[in-house]
C-alpha positions as CSV (number, residue, x, y, z in Angstrom):
1,X,87.0,81.8,88.6
2,X,86.9,84.8,86.3
3,X,88.3,87.5,88.5
4,X,89.5,88.7,91.9
5,X,87.5,91.5,93.5
6,X,88.5,93.5,96.5
7,X,85.3,94.6,98.2
8,X,84.7,98.2,99.5
9,X,84.7,96.9,103.1
10,X,88.4,96.1,102.8
11,X,89.2,99.6,101.5
12,X,87.2,101.2,104.3
13,X,89.6,99.5,106.7
14,X,92.8,100.0,104.7
15,X,92.2,102.8,102.2
16,X,95.9,103.1,101.3
17,X,96.4,99.4,100.8
18,X,97.4,97.6,97.6
19,X,96.7,94.0,96.6
20,X,98.9,92.5,94.0
21,X,97.5,89.6,91.8
22,X,99.2,87.2,89.5
23,X,97.6,84.5,87.4
24,X,99.5,81.4,86.2
25,X,98.3,78.6,83.9
26,X,99.6,75.2,83.2
27,X,102.1,74.5,86.0
28,X,103.4,71.1,87.0
29,X,103.8,71.3,90.7
30,X,104.9,67.7,91.4
31,X,107.9,67.4,93.5
32,X,111.0,66.1,91.8
33,X,114.7,65.6,92.3
34,X,115.7,67.5,89.2
35,X,115.9,70.9,91.0
36,X,115.7,69.8,94.6
37,X,119.2,71.0,95.4
38,X,118.5,74.3,93.7
39,X,115.3,74.8,95.7
40,X,117.1,73.9,98.9
41,X,119.6,76.6,98.2
42,X,116.8,79.0,97.3
43,X,115.2,78.5,100.7
44,X,118.6,78.8,102.5
45,X,119.4,82.1,100.7
46,X,115.9,83.4,101.5
47,X,116.3,82.5,105.2
48,X,119.6,84.5,105.2
49,X,117.9,87.5,103.5
50,X,115.1,87.4,106.1
51,X,117.5,88.4,108.8
52,X,117.3,92.0,107.6
53,X,113.7,92.1,108.9
54,X,114.8,90.9,112.4
55,X,116.9,93.8,113.8
56,X,115.1,94.0,117.2
57,X,115.8,91.3,119.8
58,X,112.1,91.6,120.8
59,X,110.4,89.7,118.0
60,X,107.1,91.6,118.1
61,X,108.9,95.0,117.8
62,X,110.4,94.2,114.4
63,X,108.6,96.6,111.9
64,X,107.2,93.9,109.6
65,X,105.7,92.0,112.6
66,X,104.5,95.1,114.4
67,X,102.8,96.6,111.3
68,X,100.8,93.4,110.6
69,X,99.9,92.9,114.2
70,X,98.4,96.4,114.3
71,X,96.6,95.8,111.0
72,X,95.1,92.6,112.5
73,X,93.8,94.6,115.4
74,X,91.5,96.5,113.1
75,X,89.2,93.6,112.4
76,X,87.6,90.6,114.2
77,X,89.9,87.5,114.1
78,X,90.3,84.1,115.5
79,X,92.5,84.0,118.6
80,X,96.2,83.6,117.6
81,X,95.7,84.6,114.0
82,X,98.8,86.2,112.5
83,X,100.0,87.3,109.1
84,X,101.7,84.4,107.2
85,X,105.0,86.4,107.0
86,X,105.1,86.6,110.8
87,X,105.0,82.8,111.0
88,X,107.9,82.5,108.5
89,X,110.0,85.2,110.3
90,X,109.4,83.5,113.7
91,X,110.9,80.3,112.3
92,X,113.9,82.3,111.0
93,X,114.3,84.0,114.4
94,X,114.3,80.6,116.1
95,X,117.1,79.4,113.8
96,X,115.0,76.8,112.1
97,X,115.6,75.7,108.5
98,X,113.2,75.2,105.6
99,X,113.2,72.0,103.7
100,X,111.7,71.8,100.2
101,X,108.0,70.9,100.1
102,X,107.0,71.2,96.5
103,X,108.2,73.6,93.8
104,X,105.5,76.3,94.1
105,X,105.5,76.4,97.9
106,X,109.3,76.6,97.9
107,X,109.2,79.5,95.4
108,X,106.6,81.5,97.2
109,X,108.1,80.9,100.7
110,X,111.4,82.1,99.4
111,X,109.9,85.3,98.0
112,X,107.9,85.9,101.2
113,X,111.1,85.7,103.3
114,X,113.3,87.6,101.0
115,X,110.9,90.6,100.7
116,X,109.2,90.4,104.1
117,X,105.7,90.2,102.6
118,X,102.8,87.8,102.9
119,X,102.3,85.6,99.8
120,X,99.3,83.5,99.2
121,X,98.5,81.0,96.4
122,X,95.2,79.3,95.7
123,X,94.1,76.7,93.1
124,X,91.9,78.6,90.7
125,X,90.2,75.5,89.5
126,X,88.8,75.0,93.0
127,X,87.4,78.5,93.4
128,X,83.6,78.6,93.1
129,X,82.7,81.8,91.1
130,X,84.8,84.9,91.7
131,X,87.3,85.2,94.5
132,X,86.7,88.2,96.8
133,X,88.7,89.9,99.5
134,X,86.3,91.5,102.0
135,X,84.5,91.4,105.3
136,X,82.8,88.2,106.6
137,X,79.1,88.3,107.4
138,X,79.9,85.5,109.9
139,X,79.2,81.8,109.5
140,X,80.9,81.3,106.1
141,X,82.0,77.7,105.8
142,X,85.7,77.0,106.3
143,X,87.6,73.8,106.8
144,X,91.3,74.7,107.5
145,X,94.1,72.8,106.0
146,X,94.7,69.7,108.1
147,X,91.4,70.0,110.0
148,X,88.6,67.5,110.0
149,X,85.7,69.8,110.8
150,X,84.2,73.2,109.8
151,X,85.5,76.3,111.5
152,X,83.2,79.1,110.2
153,X,84.4,82.6,109.7
154,X,83.6,85.3,112.3
155,X,81.5,88.3,111.7
156,X,83.7,91.3,110.8
157,X,86.7,89.1,109.8
158,X,88.8,90.1,106.8
159,X,89.0,87.1,104.5
160,X,89.2,85.8,100.9
161,X,85.9,84.1,99.9
162,X,84.0,82.6,97.0
163,X,80.5,81.3,96.4
164,X,81.0,78.3,98.7
165,X,82.6,80.0,101.7
166,X,86.0,81.2,103.0
167,X,89.1,80.6,100.9
168,X,91.6,82.1,103.3
169,X,90.7,83.5,106.7
170,X,92.1,86.5,108.5
171,X,93.7,88.0,105.3
172,X,96.5,85.5,104.7
173,X,96.5,83.5,107.9
174,X,95.1,80.1,107.0
175,X,94.0,78.5,103.7
176,X,90.9,76.3,103.2
177,X,91.6,72.7,102.4
178,X,89.0,73.1,99.6
179,X,91.1,75.5,97.6
180,X,94.6,75.0,98.8
181,X,97.6,74.6,96.5
182,X,98.6,70.9,96.0
183,X,101.0,69.0,93.7
184,X,98.0,68.4,91.4
185,X,97.3,72.2,91.0
186,X,97.7,73.5,87.4
187,X,96.1,76.9,87.4
188,X,96.7,79.3,90.3
189,X,96.2,82.8,91.6
190,X,98.9,84.5,93.7
191,X,98.2,87.4,96.1
192,X,100.4,89.8,98.1
193,X,98.8,92.4,100.3
194,X,100.5,95.6,101.4
195,X,99.1,98.3,103.7
196,X,101.6,101.2,103.5
197,X,103.9,102.7,100.9
198,X,107.1,100.9,102.2
199,X,105.2,97.6,102.1
200,X,103.9,98.4,98.6
201,X,107.4,98.9,97.3
202,X,108.5,95.5,98.7
203,X,105.3,93.8,97.5
204,X,105.9,95.1,93.9
205,X,109.5,93.8,94.0
206,X,108.3,90.5,95.4
207,X,105.7,89.9,92.8
208,X,108.2,90.7,90.0
209,X,110.5,88.2,91.5
210,X,107.8,85.6,91.9
211,X,106.9,86.0,88.3
212,X,110.5,85.4,87.3
213,X,110.9,82.4,89.5
214,X,107.7,80.8,88.2
215,X,109.0,81.2,84.6
216,X,112.3,79.6,85.7
217,X,110.9,76.6,87.6
218,X,107.8,75.9,85.6
219,X,108.6,77.1,82.1
220,X,105.3,79.0,81.8
221,X,104.6,82.7,81.2
222,X,102.6,84.2,84.1
223,X,100.0,86.9,83.5
224,X,100.7,90.6,83.9
225,X,100.8,91.7,87.5
226,X,97.7,93.5,88.7
227,X,98.0,96.2,91.4
228,X,94.6,96.6,92.9
229,X,93.6,99.8,94.8
230,X,90.4,101.3,96.0
231,X,90.1,103.0,92.6
232,X,90.9,99.9,90.6
233,X,89.7,96.9,92.7
234,X,89.3,94.1,90.1
235,X,91.7,91.8,88.3
236,X,90.1,89.8,85.5
237,X,91.7,86.5,84.5
238,X,93.2,86.9,81.0
239,X,91.6,84.7,78.4
């Protein structure tokens, strides 16, 4: 892929939104025991930090959850689709713990919980052509992670897509098995969406932290951080 493009259809729905993009080359994402204890602590600390987003006993009324649920009401979606940050916060609210999975997943889950933002990462080498964030025409091919059959996108759904179909459906709800991050991934793109000024501030802080943690855990220098808006909707991969 050469670039991420946020289509006009997305801005028509969310004109005040911002989409943060970060590119990283040359990671080694294989799990290892070298920093396992450190990653376990990272996830534990992030779980504690996430408590600040859970101030209402009624889970759906917590602002982070409520704002994303209302955003998802603005487009067609698969029944039960929720923002990825809601799924993480629900686990926190239920008192569940997070065990290390692999270095990059641990890093981005910790950032997502600490800052209360959805974070997505895709394997750039598996993206066919450019990656877009836009509105589905309907019928775009999509095989979810862990599924054994195609579950095509719905007309009017907000999704990431490329020349071969959906990459991530319902904003950041579910990744395609075709483009998902794995331990073999080397070149990635990270995305964080925000739809209001308060979210944008947290998203900016989150992407800064993600960049620092990637440098720490992978000893590589990420790209600059791109802040895409309706007036500047494209992030070209640095050469």
